[in-house]
N, C-alpha and C positions, 0 to 999 in steps of 0.2 A: 766549398763543401755543401753549402745549402742547396746549390744547384743540383749536385749529385743526389742529395737526399730527396729533393723534389722530383727529380727524374725517376728515381727508383720507385717512389710512391706512385707516380703516374703510370709507370710501366707495369709493376707487379700487382697493382690493385685491380687491373682489368683482365678478365679471362681471355679476351680476344688477343692480348699480347702473348699469352702462353700458346694459343693456337697458331699465331704467326711464327713463334719459335719452333714449334713442332713441324709446321709446314716447311720452313727453311731447312730444318734438320733432315726431314724425310727426302727433300730434293737432293741435298748433299750426300746423304747416305745411299740413295739409289744410284747416283752417278759413280760414287766410289766403288760400290759393289759390281756394277756392270763393267766399269773400266778394269777392275781387278780381274774379273773373269775373262774379259777379252785379252788382256795382257797374258793371262795364264794360258789361254788357247794358243796365242801366238808363240809364247816361249816353249810350251810343250810340243807344239807342231814342229818348230824349228829344231828342238832337241831330238825329237823322234826321227825326223827326216834326215838329220845329219848323222845320227847314230846308225841308221839302217842303210844309208846311201853312201857313206864315206864322203871325203872331201871332193873328189873328182871321179867321174865315171867315164870310161871309154867304151863306146859301142862300135866294134869293128864291122866293116862291111865285108861280108863273106859270101858273095853271090856265086862265085865260080869255084873257089877253093877255100879250104879251112886254114885259118891262120894258126901258126904254132904258138902254143901258150908260152913256151920258154922265150921265143923271139919277142913276142909282144911285151911280156913282163920285163925282159932284159932291156928293151928299148926305153921303156918308161922309167925303170930303175936308174938309168944313167943320169937322169935329171938330179941336180944337187939338192933340190927341195923335196924330193919324194922320199918319204920315210918307209913306206911299204906298199905292196900291191898284191891283190889277190884276184884270181880269175873265178868267175861264176858261170855255171851252165844253167839255163832257164828254159823250162818247158811247162805248158799248162797240162793239167791232168785231172782225172776223176778217180776218186777212191771210195771204197766201202770197207767196213770192218769185216775181216775174214771170218766166215762162218755165219754171218748174219745176212738176211735178205736186204737189198737196197731199199731206201726210203723214197717213196714217191709222193709228190704233192699234185693231186690231179693226174695229169698225164706227163708231168715233167719231173725230173730228178731234183731233189732238194738242193738248190744252189748254195744256200748258206752253210750247208754241212759237207758237201761232197765235191764241189768244184774248187780246185786249189791251183796255186802256182808252185811248181816244184823247183827248188833251188839246189843245184849240185855245187858243193863248196868243199874246199880244203880247210878243215877246222882250224889248224894252226895259223894259216894265212888270214882267215876270216877274223880271228880274234885280234890279230895285229892291226887290221885295217878298219874294223867296225866295232860297235859295242856288243858284239856277240857274247862275250864272256859275261857281261853285265846282265844280259837277258837270261842266261842260264842261271845266274845267281838270284835273279828276281823271282823265281818260281816260289810260290807261297807254300804249297803242299809238299812236305819233304818226301812223300811217297812218289811224287812225280819227277823229282830231281834225277839228273843223269848220274850214273855211278862215278864217272870220272870226268869233271868239267874240261880237262885238258884234251880228252878224247871222247867227245860227246856221242860218237857213233858206236862206241863199244858197249856191248850188252853182256853182262856176266851170265853164264849158263844157268845159274840158280834162279835168275829173274825171268827166264822164258816160261810163259804160261801155256803155250800151245805145245802139246806133247809131240806132235808130228814134226816140229822144228828143233827138237832137242839135239838131234845128232846130224844136223845139216849146217852148212855155212851160209846161213840166210843173210841177205842184205838188211840193213837197218835204216830207220828214219827217225827224225826228230820233229815232233808236232808241238803246237802251242798248248799251254796249260788250259786255256779256255776251251780248246777243242777236246782235250782229254776229259775235262769235266762234263762237257755237254754230251759226249758220246759214251760216257761211263767206261772209259778206257783206263788201263793201268800199264805200267812198264812190263814189257814182255808180250803184250797183245800183238796181234798181227793185222796188217792192213794190205789190201790188194789195190794197187794203183795202176791205172790204165792211161796211156797217152797215144798220140799219133806219131808214128815214126817219120824220119826225115823224108823218105820216099813219098809219103802221102802229102807232104807240104807242097809238092809241085802242082797239085790240083789238075792233073792231066787226064783224069777220068779212069785211071787204072784202079782196080779193086784195092781197098784199103784193109790191111790187117793190123789191128791195134797191137801195141806193145803192152804187155801186162806182166806184172810180177808182184809177189807177196813180200812185204817188209815187216820186220819186227820193230816195235816202238821202244827206243832206248830211254825215252824220257821226254821232258817238256822244256820249252822256253817261254818267256813272258816279256813282251816289249811294253806292256801297258797300253797298247794301241789296239783297240778291238778289231778294226777292219783288217789290219795287217795280220794279227794273230789268227783270224778266221780264214785267211786266204793263202798262207804260205807254209810250206813244208820243206824241211831241210834233209838232204842226204849227202853222203860223200860223193866226191867227183867220180870215183871208180864205180860206185853202185849206180850213179846216174847214167853213165855211158853204157853200162851193161844193160840197164833197164830200157833206155830209150833207143839204143842202137845208133846214136848219133856219131858222126865222124868228127864233129867239131870239138875243139878243146877249150873254147872260151866263147861265151855269149856276151859277156860284159866284164870289164876289168875295173875293179874298185881300187882306187888309189888314195892312200893316206899321205897328207902333205904336212911338212913341219909347221908348227903353230905360227911362226913369225912370217911365213910366206904369204904373198898375195895370191889368192886362188885364181883370180881372173888372169893374172900374168902367167902363172904356171899352166893354166888351161891352154892359153894361146901358144906357149912354147912347146907344150906336148903335142898339140895339134900340128904345128909346123914340123916337129921332129918326126912324127909318124908319117906324115905325107912325104917327107924327104926320102924315106927309106921304102916307100911304096906300100905302107900299111894304112890304107884309107879307112876312115872311121869318123865317128862323131864324138867330140870331147866336150863334156859339160861339167860344170860345178854342181854341187848338190842344190844350190839355189836356182841355177838354170833349169835343172830337171823338174823342180817343183815350183817354178815361178808363178804358175796360175793359182795353185793352192795357197802359197804364201801371200801372193798379192791380194787374194780375196779376203783373207783374215786381216791383213794390214789395212785394206780399204775399209773394212767394217769398223776397225778401231778409229780410223780417221773420221768416219761418219759420226761416231760418238762424240768427237770433239765439237762437231757442228751442233749436235744435239745439246751439248753443254751450254751453248749460247742461249738456247731456248729455256733451259733450266735457270740460267742466270736471269733471264728476262722475267721468268715466273717469280723468282725470289724477290727481285726488285719491285715487281708489281704488288706482291703481298705486303712488303715492308712499306711501300709508298701508301697503300690503301689504309693500313693500320695507323700510320702517323697522321695521315690526312684526317681520319676519323677522330683521332685523339685531339688534334688541334681544333677541330670543329666542336668537340664536346667541352673543351677547356677555354672557350673564348672569354667567358667572364673572368676566369682565373688569370688569363693573360692581361685583361684590362685592369684587374686589381694590382697585379705585379707592376705594371707600367705606371699606374697611379701612385704607387708607393715609391717610385723612383728607380725601379729596375731598368737598366739600359736595354736597348733593343737587342744588342748582341747577347746579353745574358738570358733574355727570354728565349731567343732562338736556340741558345746553347742547351737549355733544358730539354727541348724536344729533340735536338740532335743527339743528346746523350741517350734519350729514350730509344731512338733508332739504333744507336750503337749497342745498347743492351740487347735488344731483340735480335739484331743481326749476329752479334758475337756469340751469344748463348746458343742461338739456333745453329750457327756454324760449328761450334764445339760439339754440340749434341750429334750433329750429322757426321762429324769426323770420327768421333769415338764409336758411335753405333755402326757406322759404315765399315770401319776397320774390323770391329768385332764380328759383324755378320759375315764379311768376306772371309775372315780367317776360319770361321766355323760353318761355311756354307754347306758342306757335305753333311754335317751333323743335322743342320736345319732341314736339308733336303730329305734325309732319311726319316726324320721325325714327321715331316709333312706327308711323306708317302705312306707311313704307317697309320697316321691319323686319318687321312682322306681315302686311303685305299687305292691310290693311283700311282702311276710311274711318271715322275716329273722329268727325270733325265734319262733318256734311253741311250745306252751306250752303243746300240746297233746303229743309231743315227749319227751321233756325235763322235764316234770312233774312240772315245776315251772311257776308261773304266769308272772314272769319277770326274766331278766338275773340276777342271784345272783353275787354280787361282795364283796370281802373282801380285803380291802387294808391293806397290811402289810408294813408300812413305813420302818421298819428296813430292810426287805428283798428287798424292792425297792431300797433303798440307796446302799445296798450291791451289787445288780445287776449293778447299774450304776458305783459304785466304782470299782468292779472287771473288768468291761468292759474298763474303763478308764485306769486302771493300766496295763491291758493286752496290750492295744493299745500303751501306752507310752513305755512299755518295747520293743515292736517290733520296735518302732521308733529308738531305740538305734542302730540298725543294719545299716540303711542308714546314720545316724549321725556319726557313727564310720568310715564308708567308706569315708565320707567327710573329717573327721579329718586326715585320713591317706593319703589323695590324695597328690601327688607330685606337688608342686607349678609350676615347670617348665612345666610339662605335662599339667597342668590345664590351664596355659596361652596360650599354643599352641592349645588348644581345639577350634574347630570351631563350 
């Protein structure tokens, strides 16, 4: 008990001990926050990519003739692990708000607002195979929501804002909430979308006549992923084919697989099945399709684990320096304790406990503050942006509407625990030095 009391006195009577605790805590806090953000990026990226890509995607090779959608979906649906499949038509396009002049930046059209990827989908099939229904429900502004989520391309007559389209059977389109907000659009507004027809894709030098049509906006969707929401527009398959003039029935086939199935096995079996009936194409899982993106985020997280070793080295260096200074300053006290009969192990234990106090309290401070900061990182970000007048997290760059965070309490406790253990172990060196000190030499120390 006396050793604990003496260790507490040595530790808490010196300001440098508090500085060491704060330094250790800040190191642990920083690592927890950064790893939580990186885990959040990885989880949100995987969740988003899986939700918008489906489990498996089939890209049919249609160089000479167009594949039948029914034949392709039927061949895929025969697999016992396939839950559903939906065909998509894909075509790049350029749009402008009907009745407004196009926006130019210098001599070029505004890419962030006007160049899009148009997706022709069957809404019911899309809802079964992807998170499409969730994206419709995630729209924050109730005025932007579609009238009927089960039929998102239906627009009630009373919502049509353009009088010239009141008595026409106009095609409809679904755009992102971010796009509606940025372009000051509402349900019932009209967009003119232009694309290149199939004949122009031959690049044979023949004159190109673009395909253009005006669509009414039925409402919005919101994936929470900025780059996707700014670049994708949905319309029904029938409206897509009428607009683009394409003879194809499918550009890509999205396949939902039963949860217990192994995606790589199903992918290989579907590929073999399609080849056996003469439907050549490329079959990929959602991870195959986005392996570069996922690999980059995963690699960055692994790099942070290497950085953790440097944090650990920093913490150990701080603790070692503080304990070494403490032993140096308490040389005469060590001599007195030894002269009074204190065993060498007892003297060393006093300084070892000092190191344990510093490392443990610093680790606990870092664990609590790190978890608290990570859990409220977006509130802190907003406060700093308002205070400093700068934009810290640009959603245009990071593709997320807010900083994603995934707290792994097991990992956080492990980080704090390893840090404390490492600091305690390095404390044994100055404690061992104190235990071996000659009492006579210690008493002579000035």
